[in-house]
KEKE-3310 file (N, C-alpha, C; in steps of 0.2 Angstrom, whole numbers, plus 5000, padded with zeros to 4 digits):
npx = (5715:5708:5696:5687:5682:5682:5671:5667:5666:5664:5657:5669:5674:5671:5681:5698:5711:5724:5726:5725:5717:5705:5688:5683:5670:5660:5644:5631:5639:5643:5651:5657:5661:5670:5684:5699:5710:5725:5725:5729:5741:5746:5758:5754:5752:5751:5740:5727:5713:5703:5690:5674:5659:5643:5628:5614:5597:5594:5603:5604:5596:5604:5616:5612:5613:5626:5635:5629:5625:5634:5646:5655:5667:5661:5660:5663:5649:5647:5642:5640:5646:5638:5647:5653:5662:5656:5644:5646:5653:5645:5634:5623:5609:5609:5599:5599:5604:5617:5624:5637:5647:5662:5665:5675:5686:5694:5711:5711:5705:5691:5685:5673:5662:5647:5635:5622:5609:5597:5582:5580:5574:5583:5589:5583:5589:5582:5581:5587:5603:5612:5624:5635:5644:5648:5659:5660:5670:5666:5664:5654:5643:5630:5622:5623:5617:5604:5600:5600:5590:5579:5576:5569:5575:5579:5586:5598:5598:5609:5625:5638:5654:5668:5683:5699:5708:5702:5687:5671:5657:5643:5632:5620:5613:5602:5602:5591:5592:5595:5608:5618:5625:5637:5641:5653:5660:5675:5677:5686)
npy = (5854:5865:5866:5857:5841:5825:5813:5801:5789:5798:5803:5810:5825:5825:5830:5827:5826:5824:5830:5843:5855:5867:5871:5887:5897:5910:5916:5910:5906:5893:5877:5875:5887:5891:5897:5888:5886:5884:5876:5881:5872:5866:5861:5847:5835:5818:5804:5815:5823:5831:5837:5835:5832:5837:5831:5841:5847:5860:5873:5886:5886:5878:5886:5896:5889:5884:5894:5907:5905:5896:5901:5898:5903:5911:5906:5904:5899:5885:5876:5860:5850:5839:5829:5827:5820:5818:5811:5797:5794:5798:5791:5797:5799:5802:5811:5821:5837:5847:5859:5867:5872:5876:5879:5889:5891:5902:5903:5891:5886:5879:5869:5863:5855:5858:5851:5854:5844:5843:5839:5826:5816:5816:5803:5801:5798:5783:5778:5777:5771:5786:5786:5793:5808:5826:5835:5851:5864:5879:5896:5906:5898:5897:5908:5903:5891:5894:5901:5890:5882:5891:5888:5877:5864:5847:5844:5841:5842:5854:5850:5850:5844:5836:5834:5826:5835:5848:5857:5857:5863:5855:5851:5843:5844:5841:5844:5851:5841:5829:5827:5824:5835:5839:5852:5861:5870:5876:5878:5880)
npz = (5413:5425:5433:5429:5430:5424:5429:5426:5412:5397:5381:5371:5362:5345:5337:5331:5342:5338:5326:5329:5325:5322:5317:5315:5317:5314:5320:5310:5300:5289:5290:5278:5273:5284:5293:5294:5308:5317:5333:5349:5356:5372:5384:5390:5402:5399:5401:5395:5398:5387:5384:5390:5379:5377:5370:5365:5364:5362:5359:5363:5375:5383:5383:5392:5404:5405:5401:5404:5418:5425:5421:5411:5398:5383:5366:5348:5338:5328:5313:5309:5296:5283:5282:5294:5307:5319:5316:5314:5326:5337:5334:5327:5318:5300:5295:5305:5310:5315:5327:5335:5350:5359:5375:5386:5400:5412:5407:5400:5384:5376:5385:5387:5377:5368:5358:5348:5342:5330:5322:5325:5338:5354:5365:5382:5399:5405:5417:5434:5440:5435:5422:5419:5424:5425:5434:5441:5447:5455:5460:5471:5475:5482:5475:5462:5463:5466:5455:5446:5452:5449:5436:5437:5437:5440:5455:5469:5487:5493:5500:5513:5512:5519:5512:5510:5508:5509:5513:5506:5497:5489:5475:5465:5449:5435:5419:5406:5395:5401:5406:5420:5432:5443:5454:5463:5477:5484:5501:5512)
capx = (5709:5709:5690:5682:5684:5677:5670:5666:5667:5659:5659:5673:5672:5672:5687:5704:5716:5730:5726:5726:5714:5698:5685:5681:5664:5655:5637:5628:5644:5643:5657:5660:5665:5673:5691:5703:5715:5728:5723:5735:5743:5750:5762:5749:5754:5746:5734:5724:5706:5702:5684:5667:5655:5636:5623:5609:5592:5593:5610:5603:5594:5610:5620:5609:5615:5633:5638:5626:5624:5640:5651:5660:5668:5658:5664:5659:5644:5648:5637:5643:5644:5635:5652:5655:5664:5651:5639:5647:5655:5639:5629:5618:5606:5611:5594:5600:5608:5621:5628:5641:5652:5666:5666:5681:5687:5700:5717:5711:5700:5688:5685:5666:5658:5640:5633:5615:5606:5590:5578:5579:5574:5588:5586:5584:5590:5576:5580:5593:5608:5615:5630:5641:5643:5653:5660:5663:5671:5663:5663:5647:5639:5623:5619:5622:5612:5597:5598:5598:5583:5574:5575:5565:5579:5580:5592:5598:5599:5616:5629:5644:5658:5675:5688:5706:5713:5698:5680:5668:5649:5642:5625:5619:5607:5601:5600:5585:5594:5596:5615:5619:5631:5639:5645:5656:5664:5679:5676:5693)
capy = (5858:5866:5865:5853:5835:5820:5809:5794:5790:5803:5804:5816:5828:5821:5832:5824:5830:5823:5835:5850:5859:5868:5876:5893:5899:5916:5914:5910:5904:5886:5874:5875:5894:5893:5897:5883:5889:5880:5876:5882:5866:5867:5855:5843:5828:5813:5805:5822:5824:5838:5840:5832:5835:5835:5832:5844:5848:5867:5876:5892:5884:5875:5891:5899:5886:5883:5901:5913:5904:5893:5906:5896:5908:5911:5904:5905:5893:5882:5872:5854:5848:5833:5824:5827:5814:5817:5807:5790:5794:5798:5787:5801:5798:5807:5817:5826:5843:5849:5865:5866:5877:5874:5884:5889:5894:5906:5899:5886:5886:5873:5864:5859:5855:5857:5849:5853:5839:5844:5835:5819:5816:5813:5799:5803:5792:5780:5776:5778:5777:5790:5782:5798:5815:5831:5838:5857:5868:5886:5901:5909:5892:5899:5912:5899:5886:5898:5902:5884:5880:5895:5885:5871:5858:5841:5845:5838:5847:5855:5847:5852:5838:5837:5830:5825:5841:5854:5856:5860:5863:5852:5849:5840:5845:5837:5849:5849:5836:5823:5826:5825:5839:5841:5858:5862:5876:5874:5882:5881)
capz = (5415:5432:5437:5426:5431:5421:5435:5423:5405:5393:5374:5370:5356:5339:5333:5333:5345:5335:5321:5333:5320:5324:5313:5319:5314:5316:5320:5304:5295:5289:5290:5271:5273:5290:5292:5298:5311:5322:5340:5353:5360:5377:5386:5394:5404:5396:5397:5396:5396:5384:5386:5388:5374:5378:5365:5368:5359:5361:5361:5367:5381:5386:5385:5398:5410:5405:5400:5408:5425:5428:5419:5406:5393:5377:5360:5342:5336:5321:5310:5307:5289:5283:5282:5301:5311:5324:5315:5316:5333:5342:5331:5325:5311:5295:5294:5310:5309:5321:5328:5341:5352:5364:5380:5389:5406:5413:5407:5395:5379:5373:5390:5387:5371:5367:5351:5347:5337:5328:5317:5328:5346:5358:5370:5389:5403:5406:5424:5437:5441:5430:5419:5419:5426:5424:5440:5439:5452:5454:5465:5472:5475:5483:5470:5456:5464:5466:5448:5443:5454:5446:5430:5438:5436:5445:5459:5476:5492:5493:5505:5514:5513:5520:5509:5513:5508:5509:5514:5500:5496:5482:5474:5459:5445:5429:5414:5402:5391:5405:5409:5427:5433:5450:5455:5470:5479:5490:5507:5515)
cpx = (5709:5702:5685:5685:5679:5677:5669:5666:5662:5662:5663:5672:5675:5678:5693:5709:5723:5731:5727:5723:5707:5695:5682:5676:5661:5648:5634:5633:5644:5650:5661:5663:5669:5681:5694:5709:5718:5725:5729:5736:5748:5754:5757:5753:5749:5746:5731:5717:5705:5696:5678:5663:5648:5632:5617:5604:5591:5599:5609:5601:5600:5615:5618:5612:5623:5637:5636:5626:5631:5646:5656:5661:5664:5663:5660:5654:5646:5643:5641:5641:5641:5640:5656:5657:5660:5646:5640:5650:5650:5633:5622:5615:5608:5606:5595:5604:5611:5624:5632:5645:5656:5668:5672:5681:5693:5707:5717:5704:5697:5688:5678:5663:5651:5638:5625:5613:5599:5588:5577:5578:5580:5585:5587:5585:5583:5575:5587:5597:5610:5622:5636:5639:5649:5653:5663:5664:5669:5665:5656:5642:5631:5619:5618:5617:5605:5595:5596:5591:5578:5572:5570:5569:5578:5586:5592:5599:5607:5619:5636:5648:5665:5679:5694:5710:5709:5691:5676:5660:5648:5634:5625:5613:5607:5598:5594:5586:5596:5604:5615:5626:5631:5643:5647:5659:5668:5678:5682:5698)
cpy = (5858:5864:5861:5846:5830:5815:5802:5795:5794:5802:5810:5819:5824:5824:5829:5828:5830:5828:5842:5856:5860:5872:5881:5896:5905:5913:5915:5908:5896:5883:5874:5882:5896:5893:5891:5886:5884:5881:5876:5875:5867:5861:5852:5837:5823:5807:5812:5822:5831:5841:5835:5835:5832:5836:5835:5846:5855:5870:5882:5891:5882:5881:5895:5896:5886:5890:5906:5911:5901:5897:5904:5902:5906:5909:5904:5898:5891:5878:5866:5852:5841:5827:5824:5821:5813:5812:5800:5789:5794:5794:5791:5800:5804:5812:5822:5831:5845:5856:5864:5872:5873:5879:5884:5891:5898:5901:5893:5886:5879:5867:5860:5860:5854:5856:5849:5849:5841:5839:5828:5820:5813:5809:5802:5797:5790:5779:5777:5772:5780:5786:5787:5805:5819:5834:5845:5861:5875:5890:5904:5903:5894:5902:5907:5894:5888:5899:5896:5882:5884:5892:5879:5864:5853:5842:5842:5844:5848:5852:5849:5846:5840:5832:5829:5831:5848:5852:5860:5859:5860:5851:5846:5843:5841:5843:5846:5843:5829:5822:5828:5829:5840:5847:5858:5868:5874:5880:5884:5876)
cpz = (5423:5436:5434:5426:5428:5427:5432:5416:5401:5386:5374:5363:5350:5335:5336:5336:5342:5329:5323:5328:5322:5319:5317:5315:5317:5316:5313:5298:5295:5288:5283:5270:5279:5288:5297:5301:5316:5329:5344:5357:5365:5379:5392:5396:5401:5400:5400:5394:5393:5385:5385:5383:5376:5372:5368:5362:5357:5363:5365:5374:5386:5388:5391:5404:5410:5405:5405:5416:5428:5426:5415:5400:5386:5371:5354:5341:5329:5319:5307:5300:5289:5283:5289:5304:5317:5323:5317:5324:5338:5340:5330:5318:5306:5293:5299:5307:5315:5321:5334:5343:5358:5369:5383:5396:5407:5412:5402:5390:5378:5379:5390:5381:5372:5360:5351:5341:5336:5323:5319:5335:5349:5363:5377:5393:5405:5414:5427:5438:5435:5428:5419:5422:5425:5431:5439:5446:5450:5460:5465:5472:5476:5478:5464:5457:5464:5459:5444:5445:5451:5439:5431:5436:5441:5449:5466:5480:5493:5500:5506:5516:5515:5516:5513:5513:5509:5511:5508:5500:5489:5482:5467:5455:5438:5424:5410:5397:5395:5407:5416:5428:5440:5450:5462:5471:5485:5495:5511:5513)
residu = (MET:LYS:HIS:LEU:ILE:LEU:ALA:SER:ALA:LEU:CYS:LEU:SER:ALA:LEU:SER:LEU:SER:ALA:CYS:VAL:ALA:THR:VAL:ASN:ALA:PRO:GLY:VAL:THR:SER:ALA:THR:ALA:GLN:THR:VAL:PRO:VAL:LYS:GLN:THR:ASP:PHE:ALA:TYR:PRO:HIS:VAL:LYS:ARG:PRO:ASN:LEU:LEU:VAL:ALA:ASP:LEU:GLU:ARG:SER:LEU:VAL:ILE:TYR:ARG:ASP:ILE:LEU:GLY:PHE:GLU:ASP:ALA:PRO:ILE:GLY:THR:SER:GLY:LEU:ASP:SER:TYR:SER:TYR:PRO:VAL:PHE:ASN:ILE:PRO:ARG:GLU:ALA:ARG:MET:ARG:TYR:THR:TYR:LEU:GLY:GLU:PRO:GLY:GLU:ASP:ARG:VAL:LEU:GLY:LEU:THR:GLU:VAL:SER:ASN:VAL:ASP:LEU:PRO:ARG:PRO:ALA:ASP:ARG:PRO:TYR:MET:SER:THR:VAL:VAL:ILE:GLY:ILE:THR:GLY:PHE:ASP:ALA:ILE:TYR:GLU:LYS:LEU:ALA:ALA:LEU:GLY:LEU:ASP:MET:THR:GLU:PRO:LYS:VAL:SER:GLY:GLY:THR:GLU:PHE:THR:PHE:LYS:GLU:GLY:ARG:PHE:VAL:ASP:PRO:ASP:GLY:HIS:MET:ILE:VAL:ILE:TYR:GLU:VAL:LEU:ASP)
# end
């Protein structure tokens, strides 16, 4: 992953990387009728973080942030079956229903998973500090930060920082489901 860095432990997608199989669904297609196709496996150095997966209450609302504003590439939306491995992995009650998508970036598919959980209330962080974050490199920082601010998200004031290899502008926002996201743009 070129621009997506996992800054601390996150629950990874519930699909097994060793199986290298994905269920590809068109909108409205259930997992029972989905086609199973091989996932292109490239030569990664291991260990390799495939993707963080964020549990969300409203997939369309999350797509506005991650696809429309941050610019991740769109992917099909699937519906999880009642036997989905996500139930035990994420400790999701069986009465919940799930839909999911795996967004891509240029050069790599499926870098960010969004799993909508409905019929149950998702917990929200009760207090600080936040236990995890996803750090995402972007271009067009000011315009993106303005669009995120227009959504009324909890945000920090942007900051220019000097790293050992480059200078960058960064800022933090919390999405509507309580996930802390740090975005940055390399300036030089």
